[in-house]
N, C-alpha and C positions, 0 to 999 in steps of 0.2 A: 330193398332194390335187388333186383335179380340181374345178372349181369351174363351176357353169353360173350365169350372170348374167342375170336377169330384169330388163331395164331398163338403159337406156345413157344417160340424162340427167346431170345435174349428178353425182349422188353415183356413179353407175355408173362413169363416166368416172374420176372420183376414185379409186375402187375399183382398177381397173386401172392407173392409174399409181403407186398405191403398191406395188402388187405388183411393178410391172415395175423399181422403182427399189430394192427392197428385198429382191427373190428370193435373190441370192446370200448375203445375210444369213440367210434362212431356209434355205437349205441347208446353212450352216456350223452353224447352231445345231441344226437339227432333223433334219438328215440327210435332208432330203425336200422336193421342191420345190412350189411353190404355184402352180398354173397355171388360168386361166380357159379353157376349152375351148371353149364355146358361149356365146354373148351373145343374147338375144331385143330386137329392135328393133322400131318399126312400120314403119319404111322402110328396106330395104335398100340402095337406092338413094341414100339421101341423101349428100349430101357431106361427108365427116369428115376432120378433119386429124389423123388416128392411123393409123399404119403397120401394116401387118401383119395386120388384123383383117377383112379382108373375109370369110375363108373360115370365120370363127367366127360370123357373123351368121346369125338364123333371125328368121322372123316369127311362127312356130309354137311355142308355149310348151312343147306336149308332145313335141316333138322334144328337148328338153332334161329336162323332168321325166321320161320315160320312158327317157332314156340310163343302162343299166346300168354304164356307166364313170365316169359324174359321182357324186362322193360328198356335194357341198355344193351346196345352192342357196341363192344370195343373191338376194333379193326387193327391188328398188328401185325399183318402177315406180309407187307410190303408188296411191292409191284405197283401196276397201274390198272390194267384192264380188269382182272379179276377182283381186286379191292374194290375199284369203281363200281362194277356191278354189285357188290354184296350191299355197300354203304348206299346207293340209291335205292335199293329193294328195301333195306332196313327202314330207311325213312319213309317210304312209299306204305309200308305197312305200319306205320306208327308209332316207331320205336326212336328213342334219342340215339344217336350214335356219337362216339369218341374216336378218334383216331390219332396216330402218330405219323401218320402218310403224306409227307411232304408232296410227294409226286402227284397223287391224286387233288391234294389240295390245290397246287400250283396250276394245275390244269381245270379244275371243275369247281373251284370256290365258290363262284356265283351262282352257279345251277344248284348245287348243294344247300347253300345256304337259304336260297329261295323255297326250295322244297321244305326246308326243315320248318320255314316260317309258315306256308302253307299248312301242314300237320301240325304246326305249333308244337314243334319238339326241337331238340337242340342239336345243333350239329358243332362240336368242339374240337379243337386240333391245337391245343397249346404245346404237345409235344413234338408238334411238326418243325418247329423252329427253335432253337437255341437248348435244346435237350432239357436239363433242370432249369434253367434260367426263367422266373416267372416273367414273361415277356409280352404275350400277345393280348393277355387279358388287361391289363394296366395300359396297354398301347390303344386297345378299343376304348377303353373309358376316357383316356386324356384327347382322344380326336373330337368329342363332343365339345371341349373348350379351347380346343388349338387347332390353327393350321399349320400344318407341318409343310416345311420347305424342302427339309433334306433327311434320308436316312442311309446310314453306311455301318458296314459291319464286318469283322472276321466271324464268319459263320461256318466254318467247316474244321473240324478238329483235326483230320487226317492231313489235308494240306498245312495247317498251322504247325502240326508236329513235324512232318517233312521240313519245312522252312527253318523251324526251330534247331533241329538236328543238322543240318547243313550250316547254319551260321554259327552254333556252340561248338559244334565237333569237328568242322571242316571236312564235312562230308560231301559226296557227289550225289545228285539226284537219286541214282537208282540204288545207291547205299542207304540212304535214309529212308527210301520207299521200302527196301527189305527188311528194314529194322521196325519200321511201320506195321508192316506185315506180319513180323514175328508177334509183335506185341498184342496183336489183334486191333490195332488203330486202323488198318487198311485191310479191305478185302482182298481175296486172290485176284479178282477184278478191280482195279481201284480207279476205272476210268471216268465214273461220276465224281469223285473227289479231286483227282488232279486237273482234269479238264474244265473245272467250274460248274459242271451242272448242278450239282448239289447245292451249292450258294445260290445260283441263279433261280433256283425252286424257291427257297427259303426268301430271297430277295424279293418276288414277284408275290408272295403271301405278306410280308411285311409293308411293301410299298403299295398293296392294293388297300389294307386297312388304314395305314398311315395317309393315305391320298383321297381315301375315299373313291379309288377308281377301280375298273376292272381291268387289273394287269395281269395277263397271264404269262406263264414261262415263254410263250411265243415272241412276248414283248420285250423280253430281256436279251440283250447280247452279253456272251461270256467267252472267256478265253482262259487257261489254267496257268501253271506252273512248270508243265514239263520242259520248257525250253530253256530254263535257268539252268547254269552250271557253277561250279565251284569258283570259277575266274568271277564271274558276275558278283557272287557274294564276298568274295574278297577285295573287289574294286569298291563295291559299295560301303563296306565296313570301313574302309579309308576315310571314305568322303562322309562317315557317319550316319549312315542309312541300314536300316532292316527292311527286309521285304515280307510283305504279307499278301495272300490272296483275298482281295477286297469285294464286296458288293456295295454299290452306290446306286443311288436313286435319287434324282433332284426335280423339285417344280419349279418353274418361272414361267410367268407371263401366260400361264394357262396351258404349259407345255411339260412333258415329263418324259426324262432321259433314264434310263436306267442298264448299268453295266458292271460286269464283273471282269476283274483284271488285277494282274499283280501290281502293288502299289508300293513305293517306297517313303517309310516314315523316318523322320528324324530320330536319333538316340533320347531324345529329351520328351518324347510324347508318351501318352498312354497307351496308344495301340501298339506301340514298339514294344512294350512289355507284356501284350497279351501272348504267352507262349503255350507249346505242345497242345493238348486239346481243348484249351479255353476257348472260349467265345467272347466278344463284346460287342454290342449294337450300341449305336449313338443316334438320337431323332433330335433334330431342331425344329420347336415350336414356335408361335407368336409369343406365348405367355411363358413357356417354359425354358425359353431361350434353347439350351441344351440338355438332354436326358440322357444317361447311359446306364445300359445293364450288362454285367459281367458275371461269369460263371462256368461251370463245367458244362460244355456243349454237347456232351454224348455220355454214354455208359448206362448199364442195366437199371440201377436205382434212380440215377437222375433222371432219365427219360420217364422210366415207369411212373416217378413221382408227379411228373406232369400230367400223365394220363390220369392219375387218380384224384387229382385236384379238379380236372376236368370232371370228374364223378361226381366229386361233392358238390360242384355248381348245379349239377343234375338234381342230386338229392335235395339241395336247398332250395330249389327253383331260382337261382341266383344267375342263371345264363341270360343273355339277350336275346329274348325271342324274335324281336324286329331286326334285329343286325343282318343288313343285307347291303352287301357292295352296291353303292349306286353309281348309276352311269353320271359322269361329269363332262362339262363341255372342255377338259382338259384334251389335248392332241398328244398321242404318243409319237415323238420325234426321235426314234432311234437312239443315238448317244451325243447329240450337236449340244448338250447342254454341259456335259462333262469337260473340263478343261484343265491343264497343267502344264508344267514341264516334263518333259520325258527323257530318261535315262535310254540311251540305245547303243547295243554292243553288238558288233559283227565280226566273225573269224573268218578271215579269209587270208590265204598268202598271194592272192592273185591282185596285184598293184592297179591294174586296169580294172578289175571289178570294184575296188575301193572307190578309184576316182569316178566311175559310173554312179555309184551311190551318193558320193560328195555332190555329185552335178545335178543328180535327181532331186536331193533335199535344197539344193539352191535355187533349182528351177522352182520348186514349191514356195521358195520366198521366205523358209524357215531360217532364223539365226541359231548358232547353237556355238558350245563352247568345246573345244577338244580335251580329252581327259588323258589319255596314254597314248603313247607311238606305237607300241606294238601291235595292239588290234585297234579297229575302229570303234573307239567307246566315246560318245558325246552325250551331254546333256543340251537340249533342245531349250527355245523359248518357251513362252507360254502358246500351246496350239490346242485345238479341239480334239477330241478322241475320233472324230470322224478323220480329220486329216491324218491321224496316225493309223487309222485302218488302211487309209489309201496308201500309205508307205509301207505298211507291213504287207499288203496284198502284191506290191512293187517286188519286196524284196523276197517273197516265195515264190514268184514268177522267176526271181534270179537263182533259185535254188540255195538261198543263201542259209549260215548257220548263224541265227541272231534271237536275240531276246530284248524286250523293252518293257519298260514300267513306270506307272505314272508318279510323278513325286505329289504327294498328299501335304497339304497344309492342316495344321490344327489351331 
């Protein structure tokens, strides 16, 4: 197997490292070496502490994509437009493609899987969700025997690390974010992580597979953790809750809802114990009842390991050539199927403003219990996520400082 590697950052160097250390095992097991023959980089002259690769480097992607001796393209450059162009071109040229690019998969999964099937090649993306957790392959296999009704997960190590630091070390959001950036868990621009975009992409991929539906990023509503503060964490700890950024998708009566939002878990649940950069995913099926996956959600070797596992599926021809996201009769219904009690906190020294808030919630016909007198902090009765969206929109128009999170039952 000859591989063209597009991208040589953290994951790309990890792929090279794993293949280098395990190649003798590959030869013994599969009677065939696995070899990276060309690597796309931005700067060939950059100093790298890796020996023997200078002759492999190129700055021209099409030198790799048009090479007839290369069997498989591994795409780990990130981004959307350029990566999508390369992946599609490689499949059209009759090459297998393995990618870790959740952004491309979340937007173009159905199209690229169909193209791969037409060319009788594989389009594999285990590393796009869950880092090193073996997740997508077993999920695809179990969809043959199960009708899944729910999938939910903590799927972003950066946001989970920030919330863990806020909870355990009594830090503000900005303090915890700063530590995450210093330790390499968060990028200089952490927007995709803290606003929920990253989890939304992963939820789109997971729910498309679990529900056999074409669910793209555009079908997932999401919000992040940037509005949570130390006081929220303190209040919720007293009540026995921990906050996590959760993606959840539900099927009911041929309808699908998918949402990413801050969620409160009781301190007796397994999800509450998922800390730092770890991930956990739960799926519910008619035969399996509930299946959970837990592990390291990011990192050089964890993600590279998932890429190499896909390469082995190509090598052994064990990939599913006919796996295509099928159009079903299920209707995508926003967030109407997501229900729960909600914690709401509003900071305001304006008594008239608080009265207006109370009147607005009362007019909505929503009952609630008050938690503290200092600020407006309540827990509502069970409401739909749509009702909470309407309330939050009103709060935004009032220019309020507020946070809300759904209470999740396990």
